[in-house]
Backbone as a ProteinNet text record, in pm:
[ID]
protein_1_A
[PRIMARY]
MAAAAPKPQTLAAFEAAKGFMPLREGLALYAAAAEAGTLGLPLLEVGTYCGRSTILLADAAREAGTVAVTVDHHRGSEEQQPGWEYHDPSVVDPEVGRMDTLPTFRRTLHKAGLEDHVVAIVGRSPQVAAVWGGKVGLAFIDGGHTDEHANGDYEGWAPHVAEGGLLVIHDVFPDPADGGQAPHRVHLRALASGSFTDVSATDSLRVLRRTSSGI
[TERTIARY]
84.2	0	88.3	54.6	134.2	125.3	235.1	236.8	138.8	78.4	-14.1	60.9	-9.3	50.4	-40.6	17	-65.8	-135.7	-242.4	-316.8	-231.9	-262	-184.8	-182.9	-295.7	-297.7	-210.3	-200	-111.5	33.6	68.5	205.2	238.8	143.4	167.2	194.8	117.2	138.6	273.5	309.2	438.5	553.4	547.4	657.4	665.4	552.5	552.8	598.7	600.3	630.5	780.2	813	952.4	998.9	1117.4	1168.8	1275.9	1315.6	1433.8	1408.3	1293.3	1273.2	1255.5	1336.3	1320.5	1193.3	1148.6	1023.5	1027.4	1133.8	1140.3	1122.9	1190.2	1177	1037.4	981.3	846.3	744.8	758.4	666.4	680	802.3	822.8	762.8	774.8	715.1	563.6	505.3	359.8	313.8	383.3	345.2	350.2	453.8	463.7	350.1	319.5	211.9	77.4	54.2	-71.8	-87	21.7	16.5	-6.7	69.9	56	-79.9	-139.7	-270.6	-378.4	-359.4	-459.4	-470	-371.4	-376.8	-473.9	-515.1	-609.7	-548.8	-417	-345.6	-285.5	-249.5	-188.1	-58.4	-30.2	95.6	178.8	294.2	370	495.5	522.2	641.4	721.3	850.7	941.7	1031.5	1019.8	1096.6	1010.1	937.2	834.5	886.1	972.2	1023.3	904.6	889.4	781.8	667.8	670.5	554.9	556	668.4	673.7	634	699.4	665.7	534.6	496	368.9	251.6	261.6	155.4	126.4	230.5	213.3	153.3	202.5	148.5	2.9	-28.5	-164.9	-261.6	-218.2	-305.6	-328.2	-223.1	-238.5	-329.2	-315.5	-401.5	-546.6	-569.5	-705.6	-767.9	-691.5	-742.6	-774.2	-695.8	-712.1	-810.9	-856.1	-947.2	-879.3	-750.6	-678.5	-621.2	-514.4	-461	-308.8	-248.1	-102.8	-69.8	29.5	75.5	218.4	245.1	380.1	437.9	565.8	636	759.3	764.3	877.8	873.7	990.3	993.7	990.1	1009.9	1000.9	1104.3	1211.2	1322.8	1439.8	1419.6	1523.5	1624	1670.5	1774.1	1909.6	2012.8	2144.8	2197.4	2169.4	2223.8	2142.5	2034	1950.3	1971	2066.7	2091.7	2178.7	2178.9	2258.4	2404	2455.3	2593	2609.9	2500.9	2509.2	2447	2472.8	2442.1	2294.4	2203.9	2062.4	1983.8	2054	1985	1902.6	1779.4	1689.2	1641.1	1692	1653.8	1505.1	1434.3	1291.6	1207.1	1262.2	1186	1244	1307.7	1354.4	1250.3	1211.9	1119.9	1199.2	1170.3	1251.5	1237.7	1127.5	1106.5	1196.8	1217.3	1300.3	1435.7	1452.1	1580.3	1612.9	1511	1534.3	1449.1	1490.3	1411.6	1271.2	1172.7	1035.7	965.3	963.6	903.6	754.7	699.2	558.5	463.3	477.6	385.4	390.4	510	522.6	457.7	478.2	416.1	264	207.3	61.5	11.1	84.6	45.2	54.3	155.6	170.4	48.3	4.6	-111.9	-238.6	-251.1	-369.4	-378.2	-266.5	-265.5	-299.2	-256.9	-280.9	-419.5	-493.3	-625.1	-623.4	-519.4	-500.2	-497.2	-533.7	-525.1	-606.8	-720.4	-809.1	-758.4	-649.1	-599.9	-464.9	-427.2	-297.6	-314.8	-249.7	-235.8	-89.8	-64.1	72.9	109.2	210.2	259.5	388.9	390.7	509.6	585	698.1	777.1	893.7	978.1	1095.3	1057.4	1108.2	1067.3	1075.2	1186.5	1191.7	1088	1060.8	960.7	820.6	790.7	658.8	644.8	748.5	743.2	720.5	777.5	766.2	624	541.6	403.7	303	352.3	262.3	210.9	81.2	24.1	-14	-13.6	-64.3	36.8	-13.5	68.5	52	147.4	137.5	157.3	94.1	111	239.5	288.3	412.6	480.9	612	694.3	800.7	796.9	892.2	992.2	1116.8	1221	1301.4	1286.6	1355.3	1385.8	1430.5	1460.8	1607.5	1663.9	1805.1	1894.6	2008.7	2093.8	2223	2228.4	2337.8	2303.8	2404.2	2377.9	2282.9	2299.9	2213.3	2067	2040.4	1902.4	1844.3	1921.5	1870.7	1842.6	1932.9	1909.6	1794.6	1781.9	1670.1	1537	1530.7	1406.8	1375.6	1477.5	1456.6	1413.5	1484.8	1452.9	1314.6	1275.4	1145.7	1029.3	1046.5	931.3	927.3	1041	1038.4	949.9	952.4	865.1	716.8	679.7	538.6	488	578.5	534.9	466.2	343.4	267.5	331.4	310.6	356	288.3	367.3	317.6	326.7	354.1	369.6	506.9	527.5	649.2	729.3	859.9	955.7	1026.5	1021.3	1082.3	1190.7	1309.5	1424.1	1475.7	1492.3	1538.6	1685.6	1749.2	1889.4	1983.6	1959.9	2048	2154.1	2277.9	2388.3	2495.9	2499.1	2602.7	2744.5	2761.2	2892.3	2906.3	3002.7	3019.5	3041.3	3088	3109.5	2978	2867.6	2738.6	2661.9	2695.1	2622.2	2652.6	2591.2	2612.4	2571.3	2630	2615.5	2515.9	2463.4	2375.4	2250.4	2177.6	2061.7	2100.1	2214.3	2262.1	2284.8	2344.7	2367.8	2235	2136.7	2004.9	1940.1	1955.5	1903.7	1965.8	2096.9	2164.1	2119.3	2098.6	2053.1	1915	1826.5	1692.5	1698	1782	1795	1854.7	1954.2	2020.1	1928.2	1823.7	1732.3	1654.1	1642.6	1563.4	1414.9	1374.7	1232.7	1190.4	1286.2	1255.3	1329.7	1265.2	1328.1	1311.7	1408.4	1402.6	1288.3	1220.5	1116.3	1162.7	1217.7	1260.8	1364.4	1438.7	1534.8	1515.8	1489.7	1475.8	1569.3	1680.1	1783.8	1819.1	1794.1	1834.3	1720	1606.3	1490.2	1484.5	1477.8	1467.7	1334	1267.1	1140.4	1160.9	1125.2	1139	1004	981.2	858.8	887.8	798.9	813.2	754.6	836.8	795.9	786.2	833.4	821.1	806.2	765.6	732.2	851.9	958.7	1072.7	1168.2	1224.6	1328.2	1444.7
-118.6	0	124.3	221.2	342.8	424.2	493.5	577.9	693.3	735.3	848.6	974.6	1060.7	1186.5	1302.1	1416.9	1533.5	1591.3	1664	1731.1	1844	1883	1991.4	2120.1	2155.7	2279.9	2269.9	2147.9	2127.7	2142.6	2084	2096.9	2242.1	2314.7	2455.2	2534.8	2508	2577.1	2539	2411.8	2363.5	2435.5	2442.5	2501.8	2653.1	2716.5	2861.7	2897.9	2801.4	2829.7	2844.5	2927.7	2945.4	2818	2770.8	2650.8	2583.9	2464.3	2400.7	2261.9	2201.3	2064	2057.1	1975.4	1957.5	1878.6	1890.2	1827.3	1675.8	1611	1464.5	1415.7	1480	1441.2	1474.3	1586.1	1621.7	1517.8	1467.1	1364	1236.3	1202.8	1084.2	1104.7	1226.4	1257.4	1246	1299.2	1292.1	1147.1	1064.9	923.9	854.7	885.6	827.3	875.5	1004.8	1060.6	1001.9	982.9	924.5	781.7	705.1	568.8	569.6	651.6	656.1	708.1	793.2	848	742.9	626.6	520.7	463.8	493.3	448.3	532.6	647	732.2	810.5	824.1	895.5	1024.6	1119.3	1242.7	1217.4	1306.6	1307.3	1422.4	1390.9	1491.1	1534	1663.4	1721.4	1796.8	1767.5	1842.5	1926.8	2057.6	2147.6	2199.8	2306.1	2355.1	2463.6	2550.8	2667.8	2748.8	2761.6	2844.7	2763.1	2631.5	2550	2482.2	2481	2417.5	2269.5	2192.8	2050.6	2029.1	2123.4	2111.5	2104.1	2174.3	2170.9	2027.3	1949.9	1811.8	1725.1	1741.4	1663.2	1699.7	1828.7	1872.8	1821.4	1820.5	1771.1	1620.8	1546.5	1402.8	1378.4	1460.9	1447.4	1475.7	1577.4	1610.3	1491.5	1432.2	1318.8	1199.6	1182.1	1066.6	1092	1216.3	1248.2	1259.3	1293.5	1313.7	1455.6	1480.2	1614.6	1609	1714.7	1730.9	1817	1775	1849.7	1893.7	2022.2	2073.4	2122.6	2097.2	2139.1	2219.6	2345	2431.8	2551.8	2596.6	2719.4	2843.4	2825	2931.5	3042.2	3011.3	3105.9	3069.4	2967.6	2930.2	2834.2	2741.4	2648.5	2716.4	2643.5	2705	2762.5	2695.5	2742.6	2856.4	2897.2	3006	3137.1	3139.4	3261.8	3359.2	3488.2	3587.5	3544.3	3559.6	3522.8	3381.9	3302.7	3164	3150	3033	3011.4	3030.5	2984	2983.6	3095.6	3199	3311.2	3388.6	3420.4	3497.5	3618.7	3737.8	3857.7	3888.5	3837.6	3870	3803.7	3706.1	3641.1	3673.8	3788.5	3839.5	3938.2	3923.9	4017.6	4143.6	4256.1	4376.4	4431.4	4398.4	4452	4384.9	4254	4181.6	4142.7	4156.7	4127.4	3979.6	3893.9	3749.6	3690.3	3571.5	3499.1	3473.8	3486.5	3449.5	3406.3	3275	3222	3193.2	3213.5	3180.4	3260.5	3392.7	3465	3415.3	3388.2	3337.7	3200.6	3115.3	2983.2	2993.5	3083.9	3098	3147.8	3238.1	3285.8	3172.6	3087.8	2974	2882.6	2848.5	2761.5	2829	2958.7	3032.2	3030.3	3059	3060.8	2923.7	2819.2	2682.8	2631.3	2706.1	2664	2545.5	2535.7	2416.5	2445.2	2565.8	2601.1	2507.9	2461.5	2379.5	2237.3	2203	2065.4	2054.8	2164.8	2169.6	2220.1	2152.4	2201.3	2240.1	2369	2418.5	2438.1	2367.8	2381.1	2460.5	2571.9	2656.7	2621.5	2557	2515	2430.5	2395.3	2313.8	2166	2096.4	1958.9	1866.9	1861.1	1768.4	1800.9	1929.4	1967.8	1926.6	1944.7	1905.4	1753.8	1681.7	1535.5	1480.9	1548.4	1500.3	1506.7	1595.4	1607.3	1552.3	1498.3	1441.8	1307.6	1289.3	1172.5	1056.9	1074.3	968.7	921	842.8	790	876.7	864.8	930.6	824.8	848.2	755.9	778.6	901.9	939.7	1047.2	1035.6	1141	1178.9	1303.6	1355.6	1443.1	1399.1	1471.1	1556	1687.7	1781.5	1909.8	1893.8	2008.7	2046	2081.9	2119.3	2003.4	2034.8	1931.8	1908.9	1957.2	1917.8	1782.5	1714.2	1586.4	1605.6	1712.9	1737.7	1747	1825.7	1847	1725.9	1666	1550.2	1433.3	1409.2	1300.7	1332.5	1460.2	1498.5	1477.2	1507.7	1485.2	1336.2	1257.1	1112.1	1052.6	1087	1031.2	1074	1195.9	1245.3	1184.3	1163.1	1127.8	984.1	918	778.6	689	705.6	620.3	643.4	756.4	786.6	732.7	683.2	628.7	494.7	481	358.1	242.9	121	6.2	7.9	-11.4	0.6	141.4	238.9	377.4	403.6	525.7	560.6	669.8	651.9	753.6	803.1	933.4	992.5	1089.4	1074.8	1157.4	1229.5	1359.9	1442	1476.7	1504.1	1545.9	1438.1	1315.4	1203.1	1192.4	1217.5	1215.2	1117.6	996.5	900.4	949.9	1030.1	1084.7	1222.9	1242	1372.3	1486.8	1456.7	1562.7	1623.2	1551.2	1598.7	1681.1	1666.6	1740.6	1690.7	1756.4	1721.8	1578	1523.6	1381.1	1346.6	1444.6	1412.1	1335.5	1376.9	1297.4	1156.5	1142	1009	921	977.4	898.2	860.5	948.2	915.5	803.1	807.2	698.9	565	562.6	440	397.1	493	462.1	398.2	450.8	393.8	249.5	222.2	85.3	-6.2	44.6	-36.6	-66.6	13.3	-9.1	-139.1	-187.4	-307.1	-281	-156.6	-121.5	-64.8	-29.5	31.5	-40.8	-51.3	-106	-6.2	-4	86.7	50.6	153.4	137.4	193.4	315.3	377.9	485.7	518.3	628.7	708.9	837.5	928.3	1045.1	1044.7	1145.8	1147.3	1258	1260.2	1223.8	1179.2	1147.3	996.6	957.7	817.1	792	684.4	642.7	506.3	495.8	372	335.5	205.3	158.7	102.3	136.7	79.9	-61	-155.3	-295.9	-362.4	-294.2	-350.2	-237.8	-271	-167.8	-116.5	-193.6	-150.4	-63.2	38.3	122.8	129.9
0	0	0	-85.1	-95.6	32.5	63.7	182.5	165.7	276.2	273.5	232.2	161.3	115.6	152.4	187.2	222.2	100.5	127.2	20.7	-39.9	-164.7	-228.7	-146.2	-83.2	-5.3	119.4	174.1	288.7	246.5	133.5	82.8	51.6	-3.5	-34.4	92.6	198.5	326.3	386.4	376.8	426.6	356	224.4	149.4	168.8	204.6	227.7	368.1	460.5	600.9	624	720.9	762	833.1	798.4	864	780.4	824.2	766.7	707	732.5	686.9	535.4	466.9	322.6	290.4	166.2	125.4	139.7	96.4	104.6	248.3	338.5	478.6	530.5	485.3	525.8	482.2	361	313	394.8	433.2	517.2	655.9	709.1	838.5	830.4	723.6	708.9	702.1	625.9	614.3	749.7	829.1	963.3	1052	1043.6	1125.8	1087.4	956.5	911.7	964.2	961.2	1014.3	1165.3	1236.8	1382.4	1424.3	1342.2	1374.7	1388.5	1326	1335.8	1476.5	1560.9	1700.4	1782.8	1729.5	1800.2	1915	1914.8	2020.7	1965	2051.6	2003.3	1927.4	1834	1759.9	1815.5	1872.3	1947.2	1873.1	1879.7	1818.4	1924.4	1931.8	2018.8	1929.3	1940.2	1855.6	1743.1	1769.2	1677.4	1584.7	1636.7	1565.6	1512.7	1381	1326.5	1267.1	1285.7	1251.7	1116	1048	915.6	922.7	1008.1	1018.8	1092.7	1177.6	1249.6	1153	1041.7	940.6	899	877	832.1	942.5	1064.5	1176.2	1201.6	1192.1	1219.2	1113.2	988.7	882.5	897.4	932.5	956.7	1076.6	1180.3	1298.1	1262.7	1182.2	1138.6	1064	974.9	897.9	987.7	1095.2	1183.6	1297.3	1310.6	1420	1554.7	1552.9	1678	1678.3	1752.3	1766	1762.3	1710	1716.8	1838.9	1914	2031.5	2004.9	2020.1	1999.4	2131.7	2149.8	2271.4	2230.9	2274	2241.2	2335.3	2380.5	2461	2371.8	2242.7	2142.3	2162.6	2233.3	2246.3	2154.8	2071.2	1975.4	2033.8	1951.7	1995.7	1990	2032	2046.5	1915	1800.9	1673.9	1612.3	1680.1	1628.7	1703.7	1793.1	1870	1790.8	1828.7	1755.6	1740.5	1619	1590.5	1539.7	1541.3	1495.1	1357	1295.7	1154.5	1119.8	1207.2	1172.4	1240.9	1283	1346.7	1244.9	1282.6	1197.1	1276	1245.5	1322	1317.1	1216.2	1203.5	1311.7	1382.3	1489.3	1627.1	1637.6	1766.6	1819.3	1944.6	2009.4	2044.5	1978.8	2003.1	2143.9	2209.7	2344.5	2446.6	2432	2530	2472.7	2338.9	2277.2	2268.5	2273.5	2264.8	2152.9	2108.4	2009.1	2062.8	1975.9	2010.7	1883.2	1859.4	1737.5	1752.4	1871.9	1893.8	1804.5	1790.4	1702.3	1557.6	1506.4	1370.1	1357.7	1458.2	1461	1454.2	1530.1	1530.8	1395.8	1335.4	1202.3	1099.7	1113.2	1022.4	1028.4	1149.6	1164.6	1113.8	1139.7	1093.8	941.6	875.6	729.8	671.8	741.4	692.9	731.2	814.4	857.3	951.1	1034.1	1117	1267	1306	1448.6	1536.7	1488.7	1571.6	1590.7	1524.7	1531.1	1601.6	1669.4	1736.5	1879.4	1971.8	2109.5	2126.2	2143.7	2154.7	2301.8	2346.4	2483.5	2480.3	2550.9	2556.4	2684.3	2667.2	2783.1	2737.9	2831.7	2800.5	2802	2703.9	2678.2	2800.5	2874.2	2988.6	3095.5	3116.3	3216.6	3173.4	3044.6	2994.8	2999.1	2957	2957.6	3097.5	3196.8	3334.7	3387.7	3330.5	3378.9	3278.3	3167.7	3066.9	3117.6	3118.2	3183.4	3094.4	2962.7	2876.1	2774.4	2678.3	2569.9	2445.4	2354.6	2224.4	2116.9	2001.8	1891	1815.6	1822.4	1755.3	1837	1850.1	1910.5	1808.9	1764.7	1667	1740.4	1746.3	1819.4	1721.7	1736.5	1648.2	1724	1848.2	1932.9	1926.1	2040.3	2045.9	2006	1942.7	1885.2	1963.7	2086.7	2174.4	2235.9	2288.8	2356.1	2473.3	2546.9	2662.4	2619.4	2516.8	2476.4	2404	2314.1	2239.5	2333	2427.4	2522.8	2616.2	2654.8	2740.6	2671.6	2542.4	2466.9	2456.7	2428	2417.1	2551.1	2656.2	2788	2835	2797.5	2841.3	2766.2	2634.4	2552.5	2502.5	2488.4	2441.1	2528.3	2661.7	2743.9	2719.4	2660.7	2637.2	2503.1	2419.4	2290.3	2314.9	2266	2285.4	2207.3	2254.8	2176.8	2040.1	1937	1800.1	1746.7	1834.2	1793	1734.8	1690.4	1618.4	1688.8	1686.9	1730.7	1606	1582.6	1463.6	1509.4	1453.6	1493.1	1369.4	1381.2	1268.6	1283.6	1170.6	1164.2	1216.3	1171.3	1204.5	1094.3	1131.9	1035.4	1083.7	1029.7	1070.6	1042.6	936.3	901.4	965.5	1055.4	1120.7	1022.6	903.5	804.4	756.6	777.7	729.3	831.3	959.5	1061.6	1201.1	1300.6	1440.7	1471.2	1575	1603.9	1714	1785.4	1897.7	1853.8	1749.9	1707.7	1662.5	1597.4	1556.5	1679.1	1781.7	1903.4	1970.5	1964.6	2019.7	1939	1808.8	1724.3	1764.6	1779.5	1821.3	1961	2047.5	2183.3	2181.3	2097.2	2087	2039.3	1939.5	1889.7	1996	2068.6	2171	2288.7	2306.4	2418.7	2404.3	2280.8	2256.7	2246.7	2265.2	2260.5	2125.8	2040.6	1911.5	1800.2	1686.2	1566.1	1452.5	1361.6	1248	1154.5	1105.9	1004.9	871.6	873.5	748.8	776.4	670.2	672.7	546	560.5	446.2	469.1	398.9	420.9	570.3	642.6	784	878.9	825.3	908.4	933.1	1060.6	1097.6	1165.9	1123.3	1182.1	1246.8	1374.9	1450.4	1511	1528.7	1589.7	1729.4	1823.6	1956.6	1958.1	1996.6	1990.8	2126.3	2230.8	2365.8	2465.3	2585.1	2684.6	2761.9	2772.2	2853.6	2776.9	2844	2783.2	2880.7
[MASK]
+++++++++++++++++++++++++++++++++++++++++++++++++++++++++++++++++++++++++++++++++++++++++++++++++++++++++++++++++++++++++++++++++++++++++++++++++++++++++++++++++++++++++++++++++++++++++++++++++++++++++++++++++++++++

């Protein structure tokens, strides 16, 4: 059976949104979200930025009759701060002088017509995970790319993935010449846990399925 694909208007909104996810990886994320949505559980995203990938999760959630949940402090990850490669001055709050991607994120969802299908949690991932009480059908880890942040996201959210659900990790680069290694190490850690098995790899996007309850 062919993988699920987003509607043309969803793809148009995705491509118009501010963000970094390439189309091929976005299509793979959507297919994973559509599959996980059949579990009837929330689809969770860690690392929202301005909502580019959220569009895909929200549309898959809408189709499945569930909801996308996003977790981000909206102050930008380490590589998005002033002086770093991915800094964007247009998303700096001039009043406080710090990154604030939340207004742009909300505009992104509004333009895509998906506000009613997203629950946005503003906070730090480990703190939110610690008070999260239920299971998720999918956990998409795309937050900070240091070992501290990537491991914190994995430790916080992997236990909440339901059996049969999916763990999706972005920016996995086995070759250090291609990018940072923290997401790659988290991918290896998930496999070594014995609770996850690989489903697919699309460029830097890895999809794993939870096959047992212990981590």
